[in-house]
Each structure stands twice: as structure tokens, then as C-alpha cells.
N, C-alpha and C positions, 0 to 999 in steps of 0.2 A: 756420678761420684768419682772424684780424682783418687789416685793413689797417694800414699804419703809422700811420694817423691815430687808431687806437684799439687798440694792441697790449697784450697781456698780458705785462708784462715782470717777471721776477724776477731780483734781484741776489742772489747768494750771497756773504755777507761784508760786514760793516759797517767796512771799513777805509777809508783815504782815497780810493782809486779808486772803489770801489763807492758810497760816499757822494756823491762829485763827480758821478758819473753820475746818481744819483737826484735830486740837487738841480737839475742842468740840465734834466732831464726835467720835473720839477715846475714849474720856472720858465717852462717852455713849455706848462703845462696838461696834461701827460701823467701817467698813473697809473703807479705802480711800487710793488713791494714788495720790501724788503730782508729777507733771512733771516740771522740771526746765531746762531752756536752759544753765544756767551757769554750769561750770564744777565741782564746789565745793562751800561750804559754804562761804569761804573766797576769792572768785575769784576777788571781787572788793569791794571798800569802799561802805558802805551803807548809807552814808549821814549824816546829822547833828543831832541836838538834837530835840526831840519832847516833847510838853507838852500834857499829857493825861488828858482828861476831865472826870469828874466823871460820867456823863450821857451817854458817848459814849465808849471812849477807855478803861477806867477803868471798866466799866460795862461788856465789852467784855472779859477782863482778868479775871474778877470774874467768868463769865460763864465757862471760860477755866481752873479755879482753879490755876491761876497763879498770883493773885493779891498781895499775900505776897512776891512772888519772884520779882515782879515788884518794890514793896516798898523798898525792900532790895537794889536794884540797883539804884532807882531813886534819884534825887537831889532836894528836896523841896526848898532849898535855891535859886535854879536857876530860880525860878519864877519871880525874880526881873526884872523889865524893867526900862530902863533909855531912856529919850528923851533928846538929846544933841543939843545945838545950833551949827549949822555948822560954824558960823563965830567966835565963841569963845570957843567952846568945853565945855561950861558951862552946867551943868544939869538943865534942865527946870522943872517947877513945875509938869507937867504931867508925871506920872511914868509908862505909858503904858496902855494896855487894862485892864479894870476893872475885877476883879474876883467876879463872882456872888455868889459863894458858899464858900467863905472863903480863907484864905491865902494858906491853904495846899491842895487846890482842884486840882491844875494842876501841879503836880511835873514833872520835866524834866527827860528824859532818852535818851541816845544816840540810834539812830535807830538800829545800829549794836548790841547793847546790848540786845534790845528788840527782835530782830530777833533771836539772839542766845538763848534767854530764851524760845521762842516758839520752835525752832528746837530741843532743848534738851528735850522738853516735849513730843516729838513724839516717837513712837516705831521705832525700827531700820528699815532701808530701806523704810520708808514711802515716802521719797523724792527720786526720781529717777533723779540724777544729769545728765547734759550733754544730755538731751532729748529735741530736738528742735521740737516744734509743728508747723506744717505748716497751719493747718486749721481744721475745724469741719464741718461735714455734718449731719444735722438732717435726720433721716431715715424714719420719717413719722409714726412710730409705738410707739413713745415716747421715743425711744433711739437715740443715736448719735454716729457717727463714728469720732474717733480722728485720724488725719492724722499726721505722723511724718516726720521730714526732711530727714530721711534715706529711705523713701519710704514705711515704714510699716504703719499699722493702727490697731486700737483696738476699740472695741465697748463698750459703757457704758450706763447705765440708766440715768446718768447726767453728763455732762461736764460743769465745773464751769470756766469761764474765769476770772482769777485773775492775768492776765499777763500784767497789766499796760497800759500805754498810747497808745502804738502801738500794742494793743492786736491782736492776730491771731484768737482769738475766736469771737470777736465782729462782724465780717462781717456776721456770721451765723444769727445775730439778727438785725443788724443795718447797714446802709451804712455810718453812721457818721464817720469822721476822725478828729483828733485834728487840731485846727487852731491856728496860731500864734497870741498872745495877743497884740503884740507891745511892750512888756516889755522883757528886757533881764537882767538876773543876771549874773555877773561875779564873781566867787568864788575864795577866796583866803584862805590859812590856816597859822596858827602860832603855833609852838610847844614850850613846856616848857614856857608857856607865862608869868608866874609869875617871872621867872628869866631872860629869854632872851628877853621878850617883856614887861617889867614891866609897862611901861607907857601905852601901849595899854590895858593891863590887868586892870589898874586902871580905864581906860574909860569905859570898859565894865562892870566892877563890877562882881557880883556873878552870873548874869544871861545873859540878852540881852540888847543891846543898839541900838538905832536908831537915826540917824541924817539925816535930809532931807531939801532940798531947791528946791521947784518946783518939777520937775520930775527927780531929782537926789537924791539917797538914799544911805546911807551906813548902813548896818544892820549887827551887829556882835553879836555872841552868844557863851557862854561857852559850851564846851563839856567836857567830862570826860578826865581824865589823862593830864591835863593841856593844852588842846588844845583850841584854838579859831578859829572859822569858820567865815569868812566874805563874805557878798554878797554886791557887788556894783551894784545898780539896776538903770536903766534909760530906757527911751523910745527911740526906734530907729527902723529902717527898719530891717528886718530879716537878710539882708546881709550887715549890717552896717559896718562890718570890711573890706569887699571889697571896699566899697565906701571910706573908710578912708585909704586904702592901708595897712592895718594891717594884718599880718599873726597871726592866733590865737595861733600857737605854738611858736611864738616869744615873749618871756616874757617881754623883754625890750620894745618892740614895743606896746604891750598891756598896759604896765604900763605907758608909755608916753601918750598914748590916753586917759587913765583914769585920769591921772593928769590934762590933758587939760579940760576934762569934769568937773572936780571938782575944777577947778582953783578958787582961792579966799576963799577956806575953810581954817579953822584953821589948822596949820602946824601939830599939834598933831593928828588930824583926818586923815590928808594926810599920816601919818605913816602907816595907814592900806593898803595903795596902794603902798608904797615904800619899806616896810620891810618884806613882806610875804615870807614864806618858800616854795620853790617849784613854780611850775607854776600856772598860772591862768586857771580856768576852765570855758568854755563858756557854759551857761545854758539859752538859750531862753525859754520863757514860752509859753506852749500850753495848750489849754483847749478844752473840747467838748462842743457843744451847750448846753446852759442852759435854760430850762431843757432838758436833754437827756432821751428820752423814747423809748420803742419799743413794738411791739405786741408780746405777749407771744408766744414762740416756745418750744413745749415739748422737753425735753432732753438737753436743753442748757440754761445757765444763766450767769450773770456777776456780779462782785462785785469790790469795790474799784475803782482805776483809770480807769480800763477797762470799768466800767459802768458810772463813772461820774467824769472824770478828771477835776480838778478845780484849781484855782491859789493857791499856797502854803502859805496860811495865817492862818493856824492852825486847819483846819478841816479835810483835806484829809486823814491823816493816822488814825485819830480817827473814821472816818466813815468807812474806810476799815475794821478795827477790828470789828466794830459793825456789818457790813454787814456779815462778815464771821461767827461770832458767831450766828447771828439771822438766817442765812440760814441753819446752822448745827442744830439749835434748831428746826426749822420747819421740817427738815428732820427726826429728831428723834421722833417727836410727831405727824406727819401726817400719815394717813393710806396709802397714795400713794405718790410717788415722785412728780408727776405733781401737785398734791394738795399742797404739801409742797412749791414748787417753786412759784406757784401762790400767795400763802399767803405771802411769802418773798417779792416778787416784788411789791405786792400791798402796802406794807409799805416803802420798800426801795426806789422806784422810786420817789414818791412825796417828801419824806424826802431829797433825794439827789438833786432834782431839786431846792428846796428852799435853801439848803445850797450852791449850785453852784451859784445861783443868788446873795446871800449874800457875797460869796467870790469874786465875780466879782466886786461888789461894794467896798469891802475891798481893792482889788488891786488898783482900781482907787483912792481910798483915800490915799493909801501908795505912789503910783507913778501916779500923776494926768495926765490925757490926756491933750493935747494942748487945750487951751481955758477954762479949768476947773477953 
């Protein structure tokens, strides 16, 4: 087993948290390998816009030496929030969540742009694409064996599970699996919004828009390059589409069902359900138990959604970035790998537990459960 001055570190998952960890390690001259199941960086869309908070996401990017690069790509004007009346589409007095640290504190950036910034900061061949991980075995001597989908394996002083909701690393530490929240998001997109969807663009404004009535919500956000991303949110059984006789790949059938759910809303808002470009994307929300903890196991740890999957109400990506930066910082400054991981977990676990509970309350506020 190597000392913390020369550890063999494997990160499973090339998401934001894993890449932040790799970047901070390399910035301090440490070697690291990232294993990613996707075949290439552009294999799939990376999702919508993120607001990065000064005390978490931006703090992590500062540790990574990438804060200036982030500011060059980010959109401070996209912090604007609008709350619209579903019956009239009028803007209500409340303008969204308050910013505790000033108007410029939480600028927006597309997740794909942020991931690209992190990837470009790494040395060549740091990420091994198209490497499927099947699991991890702690070896009892402080190291761990990483098992690959092709039957191969490799040993490391530390395996970091940064592989998201359905982590293949998590079972080495915890039996917990994500559970359905009772809330589903149905995603839609709009291209060239200021010309092709000018009316919808005016409703969204420069940033984000929310309209809600009971447990029905339309949430739309500006992305870069003239794109608007919409989420229609509602509470329903996980198999709601089967009970409704709706094939998720049938755009017309999904649209008809959504229009029934949002019947009575202002026609301008219903344009978000009638006029989208492309198909609808079904995104049921899952979370890990809150708080999610585990007994320390030498040679293995988790970060981001693999450690604390929570509702997407503004904290998950920020915490993943901070997890990655803080774990790397601990590895750089501790005398032993296990000492570093214990120090990291002692801070990350209580912080993420509190955040997950706050996010669960936030989801219930956004999409109230029956009887609330």
C-alpha cells in the first residue's frame, strides 16, 4: 500500500464531482485515473442549467483553478426567477428564491459547458472512456480491487465512487438503493427560442420561470445558445404511464396526457406542452435515504449522487463539486490515504445529510404531497 504522497487513486464516473476531484489532485501533482462507462465525452446530453453557489460549487472551482474559466462561460443574468400565475400567466410579486449573498452570487452555466471546462483541464488520457465498472472489493489491507465489465480487475489504494444514482461502487459501503419520491418530471426542449418560440421566451425571461397549482408544476429555464428546457412536474405512481395507457415514446400520447393534467391553465403556458421540439423525456425522481451514512471502509469512498442522491432543487451539483475538491484536498495534505478519507467523510456525511433533508422539504414545497 502506498502512502498518501503517492497513492493509486481510481475515480469511477466522469461527472462533475469526479472530475473536480481529479483536477484538484492533478493540480497538486498527484496521479489519478477516471473510469467512465460512456464511450466518449459527447455520448449523451448532459442536462440543463446549474446555478453555482459561492460557498460550494464556486469554492470547488476556485480550488481547481477554474473559477475564471467558469465566470467567462457563466450567465449572471440567468439568476432571474419568475413565479407565474397558472390561470393568467401574469408574473406574481415573488421572484423566486432569495439570494443571500448578492445578485451575482449564483450565476448559471450549462452542465455540459461546466463538464467540458473540467475535462479540458485534465491531462491527456486521465479519463478512460468506455470502461464499465461492475463493482469493488475491499481487500482488508486498506486497498480495493476494481472489477470491470470485461472481466478484468485492477487494485488501487483508493476507489472513489462518483458514478451517480445507480453507483456500482456504493454496495461496497452501503446496502442503500435509491427510492422513488412519488414525483415525476417530464422534460421538453425548445430551440432558437427567441425567434421560433418568442412567446414562451418572453414568459421565461432571462433566467427561470415557475408556475404551479397544487401538485402540478411547470418549470422552464434558459440554457445557452437560445435553448429553453422545460420540466412538467407532478405526483403520480411510478408506473403512471401504464395506468394511463400512454407509451412514453409516443409524443402525441404524452402531450395529450399532460394537457389533461394541466387543463384549465392559461393557453400561453400550455404552449410549453404543445410546441416543444423533439420528444418528451420521462424523468422520475429517486433519492437515497436522508441522511445516508455508512461505516468507514478503508480503500473505498463515495461522492456526489453516489453518496447522497437528493431531489434536484439546486444543491446536488454544488455539493458534488465540493465533495470532489475536499476529498482531493484531504488526500494531498494527509499523511495516509485512510486518514484523508476519514477526515473527508467526517465532514461530507453530516453536511450532505442535512442538505438532503432540506432538499426533500424543498421538493415537497415545490410539488406538495396529497393533503399538504
